[in-house]
C-alpha positions in Angstrom: 176.9 50.8 82.1 175.1 53.8 81.4 172.1 54.1 83.1 169.1 55.9 82.1 166.6 58.5 83.4 163.2 59.9 82.1 162.1 63.2 82.9 158.0 63.3 81.7 156.2 66.8 81.0 158.8 68.9 82.3 156.7 72.2 82.6 153.4 71.0 82.7 153.1 72.5 86.0 154.5 75.5 87.2 158.5 75.4 88.3 159.6 77.7 91.2 162.8 79.2 91.4 164.4 76.8 93.7 163.1 73.3 91.6 164.4 74.9 88.5 168.1 75.3 90.3 167.8 71.8 91.6 166.6 70.7 88.2 169.9 72.1 86.7 171.8 70.7 89.4 170.6 67.4 88.7 171.1 67.6 84.9 174.7 68.8 85.3 175.4 66.2 87.8 173.8 63.3 85.0 175.4 65.0 82.1 177.5 62.9 80.1 177.0 60.1 82.8 173.6 59.1 81.9 171.3 59.1 79.2 168.5 61.6 79.7 165.1 61.5 78.0 163.3 64.9 78.7 159.6 65.3 77.7 157.8 68.5 77.6 155.2 70.3 76.3 157.2 73.6 76.0 159.4 74.8 72.7 163.2 75.6 74.0 162.3 79.2 73.7 159.6 79.1 76.3 161.9 77.5 78.9 163.8 80.4 80.1 160.3 82.0 81.3 159.3 78.3 82.5 162.7 78.1 84.5 162.8 82.2 85.9 166.5 82.7 84.6 167.6 82.9 81.1 171.4 82.3 82.1 170.9 79.1 83.9 168.3 77.8 81.3 171.0 78.6 78.6 173.4 76.1 80.4 171.0 73.9 81.4 169.9 73.8 77.7 173.7 73.5 76.6 173.7 70.4 78.7 170.9 68.7 77.7 171.1 69.4 74.1 174.9 68.4 73.5 174.8 64.9 71.9 171.4 65.0 71.7 168.4 63.8 69.6 165.4 66.1 69.4 162.1 64.6 68.5 159.3 67.4 67.7 155.8 65.7 67.8 153.0 67.2 66.6 149.0 65.7 66.4 146.6 64.6 68.2 147.0 63.3 71.5 147.5 59.5 71.7 145.0 59.4 74.6 142.3 61.4 73.0 142.6 59.4 69.7 142.2 56.2 71.4 139.3 57.5 73.5 137.5 58.9 70.6 137.7 55.1 69.0 136.0 53.9 71.9 133.3 56.4 71.9 
């Protein structure tokens, strides 16, 4: 049975080169072995700058996007929307 991994809000905080390399290694290890769900507030175009290495980022996205379904969400924050209702 395949297990799943959820990586929430990648890019929300700055990513150092070492962390980006570890992230790439983790994705490479899980590639085609596990389901991976990733959320990010960054577009794919911004990932190379975020990761600090365009070649590694291309390889990372190649693995993540192969077999992927990409959902782009736009609109008000769910948390803020609910907070406005309470006020």
